[in-house]
NUNURO-424668 format. One record per residue (C-alpha): residue number from 0; residue in three letters; chain; x, y, z. Coordinates in steps of 0.05 Angstrom, whole numbers. Each point is the difference from the previous one (the first is absolute). Layout:
 num residuo cadena      x      y      z
 NUM     ALA      A      X      Y      Z
...
//
This chain:
 num residuo cadena      x      y      z
   0     ARG      A   -535    325   -147
   1     PHE      A     63     -8    -41
   2     MET      A     47    -45    -38
   3     VAL      A     75     14      0
   4     GLU      A     52    -38    -40
   5     VAL      A     75     10     11
   6     GLY      A     50    -45    -36
   7     GLY      A    -47    -59     -8
   8     GLU      A    -30      1     69
   9     VAL      A    -72     22      6
  10     VAL      A    -43     19     59
  11     THR      A    -74     13     -2
  12     ARG      A    -48     30     50
  13     GLY      A    -75      3     -6
  14     LEU      A    -36    -12    -66
  15     ALA      A     17     23    -70
  16     PRO      A    -45     48    -38
  17     GLY      A    -66    -35    -14
  18     ASP      A      2    -30     70
  19     ARG      A     36    -63    -21
  20     ARG      A     65    -30     23
  21     TRP      A     64     23    -35
  22     ARG      A     18    -46    -58
  23     LEU      A     74    -10     -8
  24     GLY      A     38    -41    -52
  25     ILE      A     55    -49     17
  26     GLU      A     49      2    -58
  27     THR      A     18    -61    -42
  28     PRO      A     72    -14     22
  29     ASP      A     30      6    -69
  30     PRO      A     52     55    -13
  31     ALA      A    -23      6    -73
  32     LEU      A    -73     11     17
  33     ARG      A    -41     51     37
  34     SER      A    -64    -40     10
  35     VAL      A    -46    -16     58
  36     TYR      A      4    -72     26
  37     ALA      A    -52      6     55
  38     VAL      A    -44     54     31
  39     VAL      A    -12     10     74
  40     ALA      A    -53     43     33
  41     LEU      A     22     36     64
  42     GLY      A    -34     43     52
  43     ASP      A     43     15     60
  44     ALA      A     61    -40    -20
  45     ALA      A     68      2    -33
  46     LEU      A     30    -40    -58
  47     ALA      A     73    -13    -14
  48     THR      A     35    -45    -51
  49     SER      A     71    -26      1
  50     GLY      A     29    -35    -61
  51     ASP      A     58    -11    -47
  52     TYR      A    -29     28    -64
  53     ARG      A     20     74      2
  54     ASN      A     68     -1     36
  55     PHE      A     45    -55    -24
  56     ARG      A     60    -12    -44
  57     ILE      A     24    -57    -43
  58     GLY      A     65    -29     28
  59     VAL      A     60    -23    -39
  60     SER      A    -28    -71      0
  61     GLY      A    -65     26    -32
  62     ARG      A    -40    -12     63
  63     ARG      A    -48     52     26
  64     LEU      A     25     32     65
  65     SER      A    -53     31     45
  66     HIS      A     12     64     38
  67     THR      A    -28    -34     62
  68     ILE      A     53    -29     44
  69     ASP      A    -14    -60     44
  70     PRO      A     30     18     68
  71     ARG      A     10    -74     15
  72     THR      A     50     -7    -58
  73     GLY      A     21     71    -16
  74     ARG      A    -17    -15    -73
  75     PRO      A    -57     19    -47
  76     VAL      A    -62    -44      7
  77     GLU      A      0    -56    -51
  78     HIS      A    -70    -31      1
  79     ALA      A    -54      5    -52
  80     LEU      A    -43     50     37
  81     ALA      A    -13     61    -43
  82     SER      A    -41     42     48
  83     VAL      A    -37      0     66
  84     SER      A    -56     50     15
  85     VAL      A    -25      9     71
  86     VAL      A    -61     37     26
  87     ALA      A      8     25     72
  88     PRO      A    -26     55     45
  89     THR      A     61     45    -14
  90     CYS      A     51      9    -55
  91     LEU      A     55    -15     50
  92     GLU      A    -29    -69     14
  93     ALA      A    -18    -14    -73
  94     ASP      A     69     19    -26
  95     ALA      A     38    -37     55
  96     TRP      A    -40    -63    -10
  97     ALA      A      3      3    -76
  98     THR      A     76      5      3
  99     ALA      A      8    -54     53
 100     LEU      A    -47    -49    -36
 101     ASN      A     37     14    -65
 102     VAL      A     66    -18     33
 103     LEU      A    -30    -64     29
 104     GLY      A    -23    -23    -68
 105     PRO      A    -63    -33    -27
 106     VAL      A     -3    -59     49
 107     ASP      A     25     28     66
 108     GLY      A    -29     69    -15
 109     LEU      A    -70    -28    -12
 110     ALA      A      4    -43     63
 111     THR      A     21     60     41
 112     ALA      A    -55     44    -29
 113     GLU      A    -52    -53     15
 114     ARG      A     27    -10     71
 115     GLU      A     -1     75     13
 116     GLY      A    -70      9    -30
 117     LEU      A     24     48    -54
 118     ALA      A    -36     19    -64
 119     ALA      A     52    -16    -53
 120     LEU      A      5    -16    -74
 121     PHE      A     61    -38    -26
 122     ILE      A     17      0    -75
 123     GLN      A     55    -47    -24
 124     HIS      A     36     -8    -66
 125     GLY      A    -30    -63    -31
 126     ALA      A     42    -52    -36
 127     ASP      A    -40     14    -64
 128     GLY      A     14     75      2
 129     GLY      A    -67     16     31
 130     TRP      A    -19     13     72
 131     VAL      A    -16    -44     59
 132     GLU      A    -42     32     53
 133     SER      A    -15    -16     73
 134     SER      A    -32     41     54
 135     THR      A    -21     -3     72
 136     PRO      A    -73     -7     19
 137     GLY      A      0     72     26
 138     PHE      A     18     27    -69
 139     ALA      A    -67    -22    -30
 140     ALA      A    -37     52     40
 141     TYR      A     36     56    -38
 142     ARG      A      1    -30    -70
 143     ALA      A    -45     39    -46
 144     ALA      A     12    -36    -66
 145     ALA      A      8    -71    -26
 146     PRO      A     71    -27      3
 147     HIS      A     47      8    -59
 148     THR      A    -13    -57    -48
 149     GLY      A     44     17    -59
 150     SER      A     60    -45    -14
 151     GLU      A     43     57    -24
 152     PRO      A     49     29     51
//
């Protein structure tokens, strides 16, 4: 049994010490904070998150420019989605889906995740500076803690 994390992607096999599922934190998508937004419990699964909160720059216009490029436009993604976390059987699948869903955005990404039966958590920048969350039905099976309820970003 093991848990390996490399660059934000995590894979788990078997149970953690104490014969329980591995508990992993999904980070609050705020570049100024290092806090846990949600906790998932995994056995034989992988978790990957894609978002705009670590790798971005502020453009000349003052707008935030994501490092993620939408291949349909050749430009940085411009929607309000801050992060997408996906649980899948392998890191390859989790990472690929997290990036693809992030590119698609909060509406099309969620619809795609639901259609494909994925376990995914979407966190958007809220108009009030807080967070707006949505998730697929499959994500609930992995959630180990109550959703984030604070209004702070």
